[in-house]
C-alpha positions as YAML, in Angstrom:
chain: A
units: angstrom
residues:
- id: 1
  name: MET
  ca: [6.89, 44.54, -50.54]
- id: 2
  name: LEU
  ca: [7.79, 45.11, -46.89]
- id: 3
  name: ARG
  ca: [10.39, 42.38, -47.09]
- id: 4
  name: ASN
  ca: [11.98, 44.03, -50.15]
- id: 5
  name: ALA
  ca: [11.95, 47.41, -48.42]
- id: 6
  name: ALA
  ca: [13.58, 45.93, -45.31]
- id: 7
  name: LEU
  ca: [16.23, 44.22, -47.44]
- id: 8
  name: THR
  ca: [16.92, 47.46, -49.30]
- id: 9
  name: LEU
  ca: [17.27, 49.30, -45.99]
- id: 10
  name: LEU
  ca: [19.74, 46.70, -44.68]
- id: 11
  name: VAL
  ca: [21.79, 46.98, -47.87]
- id: 12
  name: LEU
  ca: [21.86, 50.77, -47.55]
- id: 13
  name: ILE
  ca: [22.88, 50.55, -43.90]
- id: 14
  name: ALA
  ca: [25.65, 48.06, -44.73]
- id: 15
  name: ALA
  ca: [26.87, 50.30, -47.57]
- id: 16
  name: ALA
  ca: [26.88, 53.30, -45.26]
- id: 17
  name: ILE
  ca: [28.90, 51.40, -42.64]
- id: 18
  name: ILE
  ca: [31.42, 50.27, -45.27]
- id: 19
  name: ALA
  ca: [31.73, 53.84, -46.57]
- id: 20
  name: VAL
  ca: [32.30, 55.20, -43.07]
- id: 21
  name: LEU
  ca: [34.93, 52.56, -42.32]
- id: 22
  name: ALA
  ca: [36.68, 53.43, -45.57]
- id: 23
  name: ILE
  ca: [36.68, 57.16, -44.88]
- id: 24
  name: LEU
  ca: [37.35, 57.40, -41.14]
- id: 25
  name: PRO
  ca: [40.97, 56.12, -41.02]
- id: 26
  name: GLY
  ca: [42.06, 58.72, -43.55]
- id: 27
  name: TYR
  ca: [40.08, 61.45, -41.82]
- id: 28
  name: PHE
  ca: [41.66, 60.68, -38.43]
- id: 29
  name: GLU
  ca: [45.17, 60.58, -39.86]
- id: 30
  name: ALA
  ca: [44.66, 63.88, -41.65]
- id: 31
  name: GLN
  ca: [43.94, 65.47, -38.26]
- id: 32
  name: MET
  ca: [46.99, 63.88, -36.61]
- id: 33
  name: ASN
  ca: [49.81, 64.01, -39.16]
- id: 34
  name: VAL
  ca: [49.76, 67.62, -40.32]
- id: 35
  name: VAL
  ca: [51.93, 69.70, -42.62]
- id: 36
  name: GLU
  ca: [51.25, 73.37, -41.90]
- id: 37
  name: GLU
  ca: [50.17, 75.29, -44.97]
- id: 38
  name: HIS
  ca: [52.98, 77.32, -46.49]
- id: 39
  name: GLU
  ca: [54.13, 78.87, -49.71]
- id: 40
  name: PRO
  ca: [56.57, 76.74, -51.71]
- id: 41
  name: TYR
  ca: [60.05, 77.04, -50.27]
- id: 42
  name: ALA
  ca: [62.58, 78.95, -52.37]
- id: 43
  name: ILE
  ca: [65.52, 76.64, -53.08]
- id: 44
  name: SER
  ca: [68.51, 78.10, -54.87]
- id: 45
  name: VAL
  ca: [70.19, 76.34, -57.76]
- id: 46
  name: ASP
  ca: [73.29, 75.74, -55.63]
- id: 47
  name: ALA
  ca: [71.28, 74.35, -52.71]
- id: 48
  name: GLN
  ca: [69.29, 72.03, -54.98]
- id: 49
  name: ARG
  ca: [72.47, 70.81, -56.69]
- id: 50
  name: LEU
  ca: [74.03, 70.06, -53.31]
- id: 51
  name: HIS
  ca: [70.83, 68.42, -52.04]
- id: 52
  name: ASP
  ca: [70.64, 66.16, -55.09]
- id: 53
  name: SER
  ca: [74.19, 64.96, -54.40]
- id: 54
  name: LEU
  ca: [73.56, 64.01, -50.77]
- id: 55
  name: ILE
  ca: [72.99, 60.67, -49.12]
- id: 56
  name: ILE
  ca: [69.90, 61.45, -47.04]
- id: 57
  name: GLY
  ca: [68.74, 59.29, -44.15]
- id: 58
  name: ASP
  ca: [65.96, 59.60, -41.57]
- id: 59
  name: LEU
  ca: [66.00, 57.59, -38.36]
- id: 60
  name: HIS
  ca: [62.29, 57.61, -37.53]
- id: 61
  name: SER
  ca: [58.93, 57.47, -39.28]
- id: 62
  name: ASP
  ca: [55.69, 55.84, -38.09]
- id: 63
  name: THR
  ca: [54.17, 55.54, -41.56]
- id: 64
  name: LEU
  ca: [53.36, 51.82, -41.28]
- id: 65
  name: LEU
  ca: [50.77, 52.54, -38.59]
- id: 66
  name: TRP
  ca: [48.39, 54.23, -41.03]
- id: 67
  name: HIS
  ca: [45.81, 52.98, -43.50]
- id: 68
  name: ARG
  ca: [47.51, 53.83, -46.79]
- id: 69
  name: ASP
  ca: [49.84, 52.32, -49.35]
- id: 70
  name: VAL
  ca: [53.45, 53.38, -48.78]
- id: 71
  name: LEU
  ca: [54.02, 53.14, -52.55]
- id: 72
  name: ALA
  ca: [51.30, 55.66, -53.43]
- id: 73
  name: HIS
  ca: [51.59, 59.44, -53.19]
- id: 74
  name: ALA
  ca: [49.18, 60.42, -50.41]
- id: 75
  name: ARG
  ca: [47.48, 63.75, -49.83]
- id: 76
  name: ARG
  ca: [47.86, 63.31, -46.08]
- id: 77
  name: GLY
  ca: [50.68, 62.45, -43.71]
- id: 78
  name: HIS
  ca: [54.36, 62.99, -44.28]
- id: 79
  name: VAL
  ca: [56.03, 59.96, -45.89]
- id: 80
  name: ASP
  ca: [55.47, 57.62, -48.84]
- id: 81
  name: LEU
  ca: [57.81, 56.31, -51.51]
- id: 82
  name: PRO
  ca: [57.05, 58.99, -54.14]
- id: 83
  name: ARG
  ca: [57.73, 61.72, -51.60]
- id: 84
  name: LEU
  ca: [60.89, 59.96, -50.37]
- id: 85
  name: GLU
  ca: [62.08, 59.96, -53.97]
- id: 86
  name: GLN
  ca: [61.19, 63.63, -54.43]
- id: 87
  name: GLY
  ca: [63.20, 64.45, -51.30]
- id: 88
  name: ASN
  ca: [66.16, 62.32, -52.47]
- id: 89
  name: VAL
  ca: [65.97, 60.10, -49.37]
- id: 90
  name: ALA
  ca: [68.28, 57.09, -49.60]
- id: 91
  name: LEU
  ca: [67.53, 55.50, -46.22]
- id: 92
  name: GLN
  ca: [64.31, 55.53, -44.18]
- id: 93
  name: LEU
  ca: [63.88, 53.78, -40.83]
- id: 94
  name: PHE
  ca: [60.24, 52.72, -40.46]
- id: 95
  name: THR
  ca: [59.24, 52.18, -36.83]
- id: 96
  name: ALA
  ca: [56.32, 50.08, -35.63]
- id: 97
  name: VAL
  ca: [54.00, 51.74, -33.11]
- id: 98
  name: THR
  ca: [52.08, 49.09, -31.17]
- id: 99
  name: LYS
  ca: [50.67, 50.88, -28.10]
- id: 100
  name: SER
  ca: [49.99, 54.45, -26.97]
- id: 101
  name: PRO
  ca: [48.24, 55.51, -23.74]
- id: 102
  name: GLU
  ca: [45.15, 57.68, -23.44]
- id: 103
  name: GLY
  ca: [45.99, 61.26, -22.49]
- id: 104
  name: GLN
  ca: [49.53, 60.82, -23.77]
- id: 105
  name: ASN
  ca: [51.93, 63.46, -22.46]
- id: 106
  name: TYR
  ca: [55.64, 63.97, -21.90]
- id: 107
  name: GLU
  ca: [55.63, 64.02, -18.10]
- id: 108
  name: GLU
  ca: [53.86, 60.94, -16.69]
- id: 109
  name: ASN
  ca: [51.81, 58.14, -18.25]
- id: 110
  name: ALA
  ca: [50.44, 54.85, -16.98]
- id: 111
  name: GLY
  ca: [50.44, 51.87, -19.30]
- id: 112
  name: ASP
  ca: [46.96, 50.56, -18.54]
- id: 113
  name: THR
  ca: [45.19, 52.14, -21.55]
- id: 114
  name: ASP
  ca: [45.83, 51.97, -25.27]
- id: 115
  name: ARG
  ca: [44.64, 54.16, -28.13]
- id: 116
  name: ILE
  ca: [46.15, 51.96, -30.84]
- id: 117
  name: THR
  ca: [43.70, 49.10, -30.32]
- id: 118
  name: ALA
  ca: [40.77, 51.17, -31.61]
- id: 119
  name: LEU
  ca: [42.86, 52.35, -34.58]
- id: 120
  name: VAL
  ca: [43.87, 48.79, -35.41]
- id: 121
  name: MET
  ca: [40.23, 47.68, -35.41]
- id: 122
  name: LEU
  ca: [39.05, 50.72, -37.37]
- id: 123
  name: GLN
  ca: [41.70, 50.09, -40.02]
- id: 124
  name: ARG
  ca: [40.59, 46.44, -40.27]
- id: 125
  name: TRP
  ca: [43.93, 44.91, -39.37]
- id: 126
  name: PRO
  ca: [43.92, 41.10, -38.92]
- id: 127
  name: VAL
  ca: [42.15, 39.90, -35.79]
- id: 128
  name: ARG
  ca: [45.42, 38.48, -34.46]
- id: 129
  name: THR
  ca: [46.68, 42.07, -34.04]
- id: 130
  name: TRP
  ca: [43.77, 43.23, -31.90]
- id: 131
  name: ALA
  ca: [45.08, 41.85, -28.60]
- id: 132
  name: SER
  ca: [48.78, 41.18, -29.34]
- id: 133
  name: LEU
  ca: [51.41, 43.92, -29.51]
- id: 134
  name: TYR
  ca: [53.86, 41.44, -31.03]
- id: 135
  name: GLU
  ca: [51.42, 40.66, -33.84]
- id: 136
  name: ARG
  ca: [51.00, 44.38, -34.51]
- id: 137
  name: ALA
  ca: [54.75, 44.72, -35.02]
- id: 138
  name: ALA
  ca: [54.87, 41.56, -37.13]
- id: 139
  name: TYR
  ca: [52.01, 42.82, -39.31]
- id: 140
  name: GLN
  ca: [53.68, 46.18, -39.93]
- id: 141
  name: ALA
  ca: [56.83, 44.36, -41.04]
- id: 142
  name: GLN
  ca: [54.75, 42.23, -43.40]
- id: 143
  name: ARG
  ca: [53.20, 45.36, -44.88]
- id: 144
  name: LEU
  ca: [56.64, 46.83, -45.60]
- id: 145
  name: HIS
  ca: [57.95, 43.60, -47.14]
- id: 146
  name: ARG
  ca: [54.88, 43.35, -49.37]
- id: 147
  name: ALA
  ca: [55.28, 46.95, -50.46]
- id: 148
  name: ALA
  ca: [58.92, 46.29, -51.34]
- id: 149
  name: GLU
  ca: [57.90, 43.25, -53.36]
- id: 150
  name: ARG
  ca: [55.43, 45.38, -55.34]
- id: 151
  name: SER
  ca: [57.81, 48.31, -55.84]
- id: 152
  name: GLN
  ca: [59.74, 46.88, -58.82]
- id: 153
  name: GLY
  ca: [63.01, 47.42, -57.02]
- id: 154
  name: ARG
  ca: [62.38, 51.02, -55.97]
- id: 155
  name: LEU
  ca: [62.05, 50.10, -52.27]
- id: 156
  name: ARG
  ca: [64.21, 47.44, -50.61]
- id: 157
  name: VAL
  ca: [64.10, 46.26, -47.02]
- id: 158
  name: VAL
  ca: [67.63, 46.21, -45.58]
- id: 159
  name: ARG
  ca: [68.79, 43.58, -43.08]
- id: 160
  name: THR
  ca: [72.58, 43.50, -43.52]
- id: 161
  name: GLN
  ca: [75.56, 45.73, -44.14]
- id: 162
  name: SER
  ca: [76.03, 44.29, -47.62]
- id: 163
  name: GLU
  ca: [72.40, 44.93, -48.61]
- id: 164
  name: LEU
  ca: [72.75, 48.57, -47.64]
- id: 165
  name: ALA
  ca: [76.09, 48.86, -49.39]
- id: 166
  name: ASP
  ca: [74.55, 47.45, -52.57]
- id: 167
  name: ILE
  ca: [71.74, 50.02, -52.48]
- id: 168
  name: LEU
  ca: [74.10, 52.93, -51.91]
- id: 169
  name: GLU
  ca: [76.29, 51.73, -54.77]
- id: 170
  name: ALA
  ca: [73.24, 51.44, -57.03]
- id: 171
  name: ARG
  ca: [72.19, 54.98, -56.13]
- id: 172
  name: SER
  ca: [75.68, 56.24, -56.96]
- id: 173
  name: ARG
  ca: [75.09, 54.87, -60.48]
- id: 174
  name: GLY
  ca: [71.83, 56.79, -60.75]
- id: 175
  name: GLN
  ca: [69.45, 53.95, -59.94]
- id: 176
  name: ARG
  ca: [66.22, 55.01, -58.22]
- id: 177
  name: VAL
  ca: [66.08, 52.88, -55.07]
- id: 178
  name: THR
  ca: [65.35, 53.63, -51.40]
- id: 179
  name: ALA
  ca: [66.57, 51.54, -48.47]
- id: 180
  name: ALA
  ca: [64.03, 50.76, -45.76]
- id: 181
  name: LEU
  ca: [64.95, 49.55, -42.28]
- id: 182
  name: LEU
  ca: [62.57, 48.24, -39.62]
- id: 183
  name: GLY
  ca: [62.55, 49.32, -35.98]
- id: 184
  name: THR
  ca: [60.20, 49.01, -33.01]
- id: 185
  name: GLU
  ca: [58.77, 51.96, -31.10]
- id: 186
  name: GLY
  ca: [59.29, 50.28, -27.73]
- id: 187
  name: SER
  ca: [59.86, 46.68, -26.65]
- id: 188
  name: HIS
  ca: [56.40, 46.16, -25.21]
- id: 189
  name: ALA
  ca: [56.08, 44.69, -28.72]
- id: 190
  name: LEU
  ca: [57.77, 41.60, -27.25]
- id: 191
  name: ASP
  ca: [54.57, 40.83, -25.30]
- id: 192
  name: GLY
  ca: [56.84, 39.94, -22.37]
- id: 193
  name: ASP
  ca: [58.48, 37.03, -24.24]
- id: 194
  name: LEU
  ca: [62.23, 37.11, -24.90]
- id: 195
  name: ALA
  ca: [61.76, 34.67, -27.79]
- id: 196
  name: ASN
  ca: [59.98, 37.42, -29.69]
- id: 197
  name: ILE
  ca: [63.28, 39.29, -30.07]
- id: 198
  name: GLN
  ca: [64.45, 36.49, -32.35]
- id: 199
  name: ASN
  ca: [61.03, 36.35, -34.02]
- id: 200
  name: LEU
  ca: [61.08, 40.08, -34.79]
- id: 201
  name: PHE
  ca: [64.68, 39.80, -35.98]
- id: 202
  name: ASN
  ca: [63.61, 37.00, -38.32]
- id: 203
  name: GLY
  ca: [60.89, 39.32, -39.60]
- id: 204
  name: GLY
  ca: [63.45, 41.96, -40.57]
- id: 205
  name: TYR
  ca: [63.71, 44.17, -37.48]
- id: 206
  name: ARG
  ca: [67.24, 45.48, -37.01]
- id: 207
  name: VAL
  ca: [66.56, 48.41, -34.63]
- id: 208
  name: MET
  ca: [64.61, 48.03, -31.40]
- id: 209
  name: GLY
  ca: [63.46, 50.87, -29.20]
- id: 210
  name: LEU
  ca: [63.13, 49.91, -25.56]
- id: 211
  name: HIS
  ca: [60.29, 52.24, -24.56]
- id: 212
  name: HIS
  ca: [57.53, 54.51, -25.73]
- id: 213
  name: PHE
  ca: [55.38, 56.73, -23.50]
- id: 214
  name: PHE
  ca: [54.95, 54.37, -20.54]
- id: 215
  name: ASP
  ca: [56.90, 51.97, -18.36]
- id: 216
  name: ASN
  ca: [56.88, 48.44, -19.77]
- id: 217
  name: GLU
  ca: [58.17, 44.96, -18.96]
- id: 218
  name: LEU
  ca: [61.78, 46.12, -19.46]
- id: 219
  name: GLY
  ca: [61.72, 49.04, -17.01]
- id: 220
  name: GLY
  ca: [61.24, 52.79, -16.93]
- id: 221
  name: SER
  ca: [60.22, 55.19, -19.68]
- id: 222
  name: LEU
  ca: [61.23, 58.85, -19.74]
- id: 223
  name: HIS
  ca: [57.49, 59.58, -19.66]
- id: 224
  name: GLY
  ca: [56.37, 56.79, -17.31]
- id: 225
  name: LEU
  ca: [55.48, 56.66, -13.64]
- id: 226
  name: THR
  ca: [58.68, 55.32, -12.09]
- id: 227
  name: LYS
  ca: [61.59, 56.79, -14.13]
- id: 228
  name: GLU
  ca: [63.46, 53.63, -13.09]
- id: 229
  name: GLY
  ca: [66.12, 51.82, -15.08]
- id: 230
  name: LEU
  ca: [66.16, 48.31, -16.53]
- id: 231
  name: ASN
  ca: [64.77, 45.43, -14.49]
- id: 232
  name: ASP
  ca: [65.94, 41.81, -14.80]
- id: 233
  name: PHE
  ca: [63.75, 41.18, -17.85]
- id: 234
  name: GLY
  ca: [65.02, 44.38, -19.41]
- id: 235
  name: ARG
  ca: [68.65, 43.37, -18.92]
- id: 236
  name: ALA
  ca: [67.95, 39.96, -20.40]
- id: 237
  name: ALA
  ca: [66.23, 41.61, -23.38]
- id: 238
  name: VAL
  ca: [69.15, 43.97, -24.01]
- id: 239
  name: THR
  ca: [71.59, 41.05, -23.75]
- id: 240
  name: GLU
  ca: [69.63, 39.11, -26.38]
- id: 241
  name: MET
  ca: [69.44, 42.13, -28.68]
- id: 242
  name: LEU
  ca: [73.19, 42.57, -28.43]
- id: 243
  name: ARG
  ca: [73.73, 38.86, -29.16]
- id: 244
  name: LEU
  ca: [71.74, 39.17, -32.38]
- id: 245
  name: GLY
  ca: [73.37, 42.44, -33.41]
- id: 246
  name: VAL
  ca: [70.19, 44.48, -32.99]
- id: 247
  name: ILE
  ca: [70.80, 48.24, -32.80]
- id: 248
  name: ILE
  ca: [69.28, 49.62, -29.59]
- id: 249
  name: ASP
  ca: [67.25, 52.83, -29.68]
- id: 250
  name: VAL
  ca: [66.93, 54.64, -26.34]
- id: 251
  name: ALA
  ca: [64.47, 57.29, -27.53]
- id: 252
  name: HIS
  ca: [61.72, 57.55, -24.88]
- id: 253
  name: SER
  ca: [63.78, 55.59, -22.33]
- id: 254
  name: SER
  ca: [64.34, 57.02, -18.86]
- id: 255
  name: GLU
  ca: [67.75, 58.45, -18.08]
- id: 256
  name: ALA
  ca: [68.28, 55.59, -15.61]
- id: 257
  name: THR
  ca: [67.58, 53.13, -18.43]
- id: 258
  name: VAL
  ca: [70.07, 54.93, -20.66]
- id: 259
  name: ASP
  ca: [72.66, 54.65, -17.88]
- id: 260
  name: ASP
  ca: [71.99, 50.91, -17.54]
- id: 261
  name: VAL
  ca: [72.22, 50.28, -21.29]
- id: 262
  name: LEU
  ca: [75.47, 52.22, -21.64]
- id: 263
  name: ALA
  ca: [76.91, 50.22, -18.73]
- id: 264
  name: MET
  ca: [75.98, 46.92, -20.42]
- id: 265
  name: THR
  ca: [77.46, 47.41, -23.88]
- id: 266
  name: ASP
  ca: [80.38, 48.85, -25.77]
- id: 267
  name: ARG
  ca: [78.26, 48.94, -28.95]
- id: 268
  name: PRO
  ca: [76.88, 52.41, -29.66]
- id: 269
  name: VAL
  ca: [73.16, 53.14, -29.35]
- id: 270
  name: ILE
  ca: [70.95, 55.60, -31.18]
- id: 271
  name: VAL
  ca: [68.35, 58.12, -30.10]
- id: 272
  name: SER
  ca: [66.22, 57.88, -33.21]
- id: 273
  name: HIS
  ca: [64.09, 60.99, -32.67]
- id: 274
  name: THR
  ca: [64.57, 63.71, -30.10]
- id: 275
  name: GLY
  ca: [65.52, 67.31, -29.46]
- id: 276
  name: VAL
  ca: [68.34, 68.58, -27.29]
- id: 277
  name: TYR
  ca: [67.37, 69.86, -23.85]
- id: 278
  name: GLY
  ca: [69.82, 72.76, -23.83]
- id: 279
  name: GLU
  ca: [68.15, 74.19, -26.95]
- id: 280
  name: CYS
  ca: [64.56, 73.20, -26.13]
- id: 281
  name: GLU
  ca: [63.74, 72.66, -22.45]
- id: 282
  name: SER
  ca: [61.07, 70.04, -23.06]
- id: 283
  name: ALA
  ca: [60.35, 66.97, -20.93]
- id: 284
  name: ARG
  ca: [60.53, 65.06, -24.22]
- id: 285
  name: ASN
  ca: [64.30, 65.63, -24.38]
- id: 286
  name: ILE
  ca: [66.92, 63.89, -22.25]
- id: 287
  name: SER
  ca: [69.77, 65.92, -20.81]
- id: 288
  name: ASP
  ca: [72.70, 67.35, -22.71]
- id: 289
  name: ASN
  ca: [74.96, 65.27, -20.46]
- id: 290
  name: HIS
  ca: [73.31, 62.05, -21.60]
- id: 291
  name: MET
  ca: [73.56, 63.18, -25.20]
- id: 292
  name: ARG
  ca: [77.30, 63.68, -24.72]
- id: 293
  name: ARG
  ca: [77.66, 60.23, -23.16]
- id: 294
  name: ILE
  ca: [75.76, 58.55, -26.00]
- id: 295
  name: ALA
  ca: [77.91, 60.35, -28.56]
- id: 296
  name: ALA
  ca: [81.11, 59.54, -26.66]
- id: 297
  name: GLU
  ca: [80.30, 55.84, -27.14]
- id: 298
  name: GLY
  ca: [79.89, 56.36, -30.89]
- id: 299
  name: GLY
  ca: [76.12, 56.80, -30.85]
- id: 300
  name: LEU
  ca: [73.87, 58.72, -33.18]
- id: 301
  name: ILE
  ca: [71.26, 61.36, -32.26]
- id: 302
  name: GLY
  ca: [68.33, 62.02, -34.59]
- id: 303
  name: ILE
  ca: [66.90, 65.54, -34.40]
- id: 304
  name: GLY
  ca: [63.14, 65.75, -34.88]
- id: 305
  name: TYR
  ca: [60.94, 68.36, -36.53]
- id: 306
  name: TRP
  ca: [58.01, 68.67, -34.10]
- id: 307
  name: GLU
  ca: [57.36, 71.20, -31.36]
- id: 308
  name: GLY
  ca: [57.86, 68.93, -28.35]
- id: 309
  name: ALA
  ca: [61.42, 68.22, -29.45]
- id: 310
  name: ILE
  ca: [62.65, 71.50, -30.92]
- id: 311
  name: CYS
  ca: [60.19, 74.16, -29.64]
- id: 312
  name: ASP
  ca: [60.18, 75.97, -33.03]
- id: 313
  name: ILE
  ca: [59.03, 73.82, -35.97]
- id: 314
  name: SER
  ca: [60.08, 76.20, -38.75]
- id: 315
  name: PRO
  ca: [63.00, 75.06, -40.93]
- id: 316
  name: GLU
  ca: [65.09, 77.66, -39.11]
- id: 317
  name: GLY
  ca: [64.06, 76.14, -35.77]
- id: 318
  name: VAL
  ca: [65.01, 72.62, -36.88]
- id: 319
  name: VAL
  ca: [68.38, 73.85, -38.10]
- id: 320
  name: ARG
  ca: [68.95, 75.77, -34.88]
- id: 321
  name: SER
  ca: [68.55, 72.50, -32.91]
- id: 322
  name: ILE
  ca: [70.86, 70.72, -35.34]
- id: 323
  name: ARG
  ca: [73.47, 73.46, -34.86]
- id: 324
  name: TYR
  ca: [73.19, 73.15, -31.07]
- id: 325
  name: ALA
  ca: [73.56, 69.37, -31.28]
- id: 326
  name: ILE
  ca: [76.65, 69.66, -33.50]
- id: 327
  name: ASP
  ca: [78.23, 72.12, -31.08]
- id: 328
  name: LEU
  ca: [77.34, 69.81, -28.18]
- id: 329
  name: VAL
  ca: [78.43, 66.40, -29.46]
- id: 330
  name: GLY
  ca: [80.16, 66.90, -32.83]
- id: 331
  name: ALA
  ca: [78.79, 66.78, -36.36]
- id: 332
  name: GLU
  ca: [79.62, 63.07, -36.74]
- id: 333
  name: HIS
  ca: [76.98, 62.13, -34.13]
- id: 334
  name: VAL
  ca: [73.99, 64.13, -35.41]
- id: 335
  name: ALA
  ca: [71.35, 62.88, -37.84]
- id: 336
  name: LEU
  ca: [67.78, 63.48, -38.95]
- id: 337
  name: GLY
  ca: [65.05, 61.89, -36.82]
- id: 338
  name: SER
  ca: [61.86, 63.41, -38.15]
- id: 339
  name: ASP
  ca: [59.14, 61.46, -36.28]
- id: 340
  name: TYR
  ca: [57.15, 61.83, -39.49]
- id: 341
  name: ASP
  ca: [53.67, 60.29, -39.34]
- id: 342
  name: GLY
  ca: [54.01, 60.04, -35.55]
- id: 343
  name: THR
  ca: [50.93, 62.21, -34.86]
- id: 344
  name: THR
  ca: [53.13, 65.27, -35.36]
- id: 345
  name: THR
  ca: [52.67, 68.69, -36.93]
- id: 346
  name: VAL
  ca: [55.55, 69.83, -39.13]
- id: 347
  name: THR
  ca: [56.26, 72.60, -41.64]
- id: 348
  name: PHE
  ca: [57.63, 70.41, -44.44]
- id: 349
  name: ASP
  ca: [57.16, 66.78, -45.45]
- id: 350
  name: THR
  ca: [59.83, 64.41, -46.72]
- id: 351
  name: SER
  ca: [59.47, 65.64, -50.32]
- id: 352
  name: GLU
  ca: [60.56, 69.11, -49.15]
- id: 353
  name: LEU
  ca: [63.78, 68.19, -47.35]
- id: 354
  name: ALA
  ca: [65.79, 70.48, -49.62]
- id: 355
  name: VAL
  ca: [64.57, 73.31, -47.36]
- id: 356
  name: LEU
  ca: [66.89, 71.95, -44.64]
- id: 357
  name: THR
  ca: [69.83, 71.97, -47.05]
- id: 358
  name: GLN
  ca: [68.97, 75.53, -48.07]
- id: 359
  name: THR
  ca: [68.57, 76.70, -44.46]
- id: 360
  name: MET
  ca: [71.83, 75.10, -43.34]
- id: 361
  name: LEU
  ca: [73.64, 76.83, -46.19]
- id: 362
  name: ASP
  ca: [71.98, 80.11, -45.19]
- id: 363
  name: GLN
  ca: [73.12, 79.57, -41.59]
- id: 364
  name: GLY
  ca: [76.75, 79.04, -42.56]
- id: 365
  name: PHE
  ca: [77.03, 75.26, -42.22]
- id: 366
  name: THR
  ca: [79.95, 73.74, -44.06]
- id: 367
  name: GLU
  ca: [79.26, 71.28, -46.87]
- id: 368
  name: ALA
  ca: [80.88, 68.55, -44.75]
- id: 369
  name: GLU
  ca: [78.48, 69.28, -41.87]
- id: 370
  name: ILE
  ca: [75.47, 69.23, -44.18]
- id: 371
  name: ARG
  ca: [76.51, 65.94, -45.78]
- id: 372
  name: ALA
  ca: [77.11, 64.35, -42.38]
- id: 373
  name: VAL
  ca: [73.85, 65.41, -40.74]
- id: 374
  name: MET
  ca: [71.59, 64.88, -43.74]
- id: 375
  name: GLY
  ca: [72.51, 61.23, -44.04]
- id: 376
  name: GLU
  ca: [76.15, 60.24, -44.28]
- id: 377
  name: ASN
  ca: [76.30, 59.68, -40.52]
- id: 378
  name: ALA
  ca: [73.24, 57.43, -40.63]
- id: 379
  name: ALA
  ca: [74.51, 55.49, -43.64]
- id: 380
  name: ASN
  ca: [77.96, 55.00, -42.13]
- id: 381
  name: PHE
  ca: [76.48, 53.93, -38.80]
- id: 382
  name: PHE
  ca: [74.31, 51.22, -40.35]
- id: 383
  name: LEU
  ca: [77.10, 50.12, -42.69]
- id: 384
  name: GLU
  ca: [79.17, 49.44, -39.59]
- id: 385
  name: TYR
  ca: [76.63, 48.12, -37.09]
- id: 386
  name: LEU
  ca: [74.03, 46.21, -39.09]
- id: 387
  name: PRO
  ca: [74.68, 42.47, -38.96]
- id: 388
  name: ASN
  ca: [76.89, 41.01, -41.70]
...
């Protein structure tokens, strides 16, 4: 009798642990990736018609970090395939977060702690990802490829110019398909090994950020301790990325790093998710001068939707930063860079992107400006600079 009671107790404890492990990842994400409550946005017939005709592209989403199926409509977070389709998104760049320091802030972070390890374990990722940042990036790529395989053609991972061109042509014929690109949120995902650039490229990565919130093996972060530029390893890494045709993302990189990268290449770079300092004086945003230099080299600047980048997260606030960026660098260099699912609070998710089209119309944007910023710039950039 006692043995049966003890066995029953162990079973109940095990069931409770399993239930907690199943619930906690979703609970934590719901606290971190927030859409502020709001009444449904009023979208005019003209705005909706224009929105439905757009090519829409977003340069940054951290959706692959979280414990949910990208093909299923979720009640938390900001991005999944059904909501991308509702928002008429043609092109989504999915970025792999692999490390984030405790006490993360915009001013100064050391790289000796990591909050992602606990999340990886809690979400029951493979053991190989627990101690390897490279394996975390590789696993997120595998998750996206598997989702694409299960999507019945609705989601396709893009590696080349021709693959993207095929998807855009299919969409022009009314086919429901979304292009997905892979990028890294910082090159600490290399685990200090240059060979991992090729390995990540083989796994589908076509955009590589150099930094996140801390200095890494390549050099200085905008939010790190040193604010230095590229070191020897960093220069070697950038050289290898350029050899492969990888698009370099300098979001989160120090201004000295941006200077070094621009001096090394005549290929344009992107800032996948940011605000513009002249509109929002945040330590998250690099200077207007650097934005001009990036644009002058043909680069692309993705404007985010969260407070640290734009100061005012209302649709009007997002559009105000977009307007400032257009006036600063020209409409052909401005794009969307949401930072969706990046532990951000926003006022609309990807299914509600028509509110940006409506607000830009209300603010007197031309149709050409709206088409460019909402996605034509992003599509044209990748059509030109993805590998053949």
